[in-house]
Every structure is written in C-alpha cells, then in structure tokens.
C-alpha positions as CSV (number, residue, x, y, z in Angstrom):
1,X,128.7,181.0,156.5
2,X,125.8,177.9,157.5
3,X,125.7,175.6,155.1
4,X,122.1,173.8,156.8
5,X,119.9,177.0,155.1
6,X,118.9,178.5,158.2
7,X,120.9,181.5,160.6
8,X,117.5,181.2,162.7
9,X,116.8,184.6,162.3
10,X,112.9,185.0,160.9
11,X,111.9,185.1,157.2
12,X,114.8,182.5,156.1
13,X,114.4,179.5,154.2
14,X,113.8,176.3,156.3
15,X,116.4,173.9,156.0
16,X,116.9,171.5,152.9
17,X,116.7,168.0,154.4
18,X,113.2,169.4,156.3
19,X,112.0,170.1,152.8
20,X,112.8,166.4,151.9
21,X,111.0,165.4,154.8
22,X,108.4,167.4,154.2
23,X,107.9,166.1,150.6
24,X,109.2,162.4,151.5
25,X,105.9,161.1,151.7
26,X,103.8,162.6,149.0
27,X,106.9,161.1,146.7
28,X,106.0,158.3,148.5
29,X,102.1,158.7,147.8
30,X,102.4,158.6,144.5
31,X,104.9,155.4,144.2
32,X,102.4,153.6,146.3
33,X,100.0,155.1,144.0
34,X,101.6,154.3,140.7
35,X,102.2,150.9,141.2
36,X,98.3,150.3,142.1
37,X,97.6,151.6,139.3
38,X,99.7,149.4,136.9
39,X,99.4,146.7,138.8
40,X,95.5,147.5,138.0
41,X,96.2,148.0,134.0
42,X,98.5,144.4,133.9
43,X,95.4,143.1,135.5
44,X,92.8,143.9,132.9
45,X,95.2,144.0,130.0
46,X,95.8,140.2,131.2
47,X,91.9,139.4,131.6
48,X,90.9,140.6,128.3
49,X,94.1,138.9,126.7
50,X,92.4,135.7,128.5
51,X,89.0,136.6,127.1
52,X,89.8,136.9,123.9
53,X,92.1,133.9,124.0
54,X,89.0,131.9,125.2
55,X,86.7,133.5,122.8
56,X,89.2,132.7,120.1
57,X,89.6,128.8,121.1
58,X,85.8,128.2,121.9
59,X,85.0,129.4,118.5
60,X,87.8,127.7,116.5
61,X,86.4,124.3,118.5
62,X,82.6,124.7,117.2
63,X,84.1,125.1,113.6
64,X,86.0,122.4,113.8
65,X,83.7,120.0,115.4
66,X,80.5,121.5,112.9
67,X,83.4,120.5,109.8
68,X,84.0,117.0,110.8
69,X,80.2,116.3,112.2
70,X,78.8,115.2,115.1
71,X,81.1,112.9,116.9
72,X,83.9,113.1,113.9
73,X,81.4,111.0,111.4
74,X,80.4,113.0,108.2
75,X,77.3,115.0,108.3
76,X,74.6,112.7,105.8
77,X,71.5,113.9,104.7
78,X,69.2,114.8,101.5
79,X,69.2,118.4,100.1
80,X,67.9,119.8,97.1
81,X,69.8,122.8,95.2
82,X,67.3,125.7,94.5
83,X,68.2,128.2,91.8
84,X,66.0,131.0,89.9
85,X,66.5,129.9,86.6
86,X,68.1,126.7,84.9
87,X,71.9,127.4,84.4
88,X,72.8,128.0,80.7
89,X,75.6,126.0,79.2
90,X,77.9,129.1,78.2
91,X,79.3,128.8,81.7
92,X,77.4,131.6,83.5
93,X,75.8,129.9,86.1
94,X,72.2,130.6,85.1
95,X,72.9,134.5,85.4
96,X,71.8,137.3,82.7
97,X,75.4,138.3,80.8
98,X,76.3,142.2,80.7
C-alpha cells in the first residue's frame, strides 16, 4: 500500500505534500496580509491616542493659563454685576419663590 496518496492510476488523489505545497503561498499571503493589517490598526490607534493626548494637553494648558492670568499675574479690572431684579433679603437671589 502506498502511503503517499498516489498509486499512479488516473483519477486518484494527488499526494498530501503536493496539497500543502499548493496551499503554502495562500497561508503565507494571509499571514503577511494579517501582519500589515495589524500594523495599520496599531498605527491608527497610536495616532488617535497621540492626537487625543495633544488635545487634552492643549486644553489643560489654555485653561491653566487663563486661570492664572497674563504671565502669571492675576487679571485685574473694573466690572459691573448686572441683575434683572435687585436681590431680596430672603436669600432667593432676586428670583421669585414658588
């Protein structure tokens, strides 16, 4: 009995190693494609993370600068408080009670 899978007769199956040889380029191609796909996904994830990190840094930097004033000095100036109605003495802040 021939273990190779082929007895030389027509209509018989091809040897097992020949099937593996034919599938080898497909398996290698799928592996290479998978590696490139994974690399692209990781790159996009890192690019997004860096973008969000830079945006967060920028917003925190601007809010910290605005809170501390210009060049670290507190903001000074005149201002006027505007209300629709003078405040009541009951602590409601000028809003009608319900």
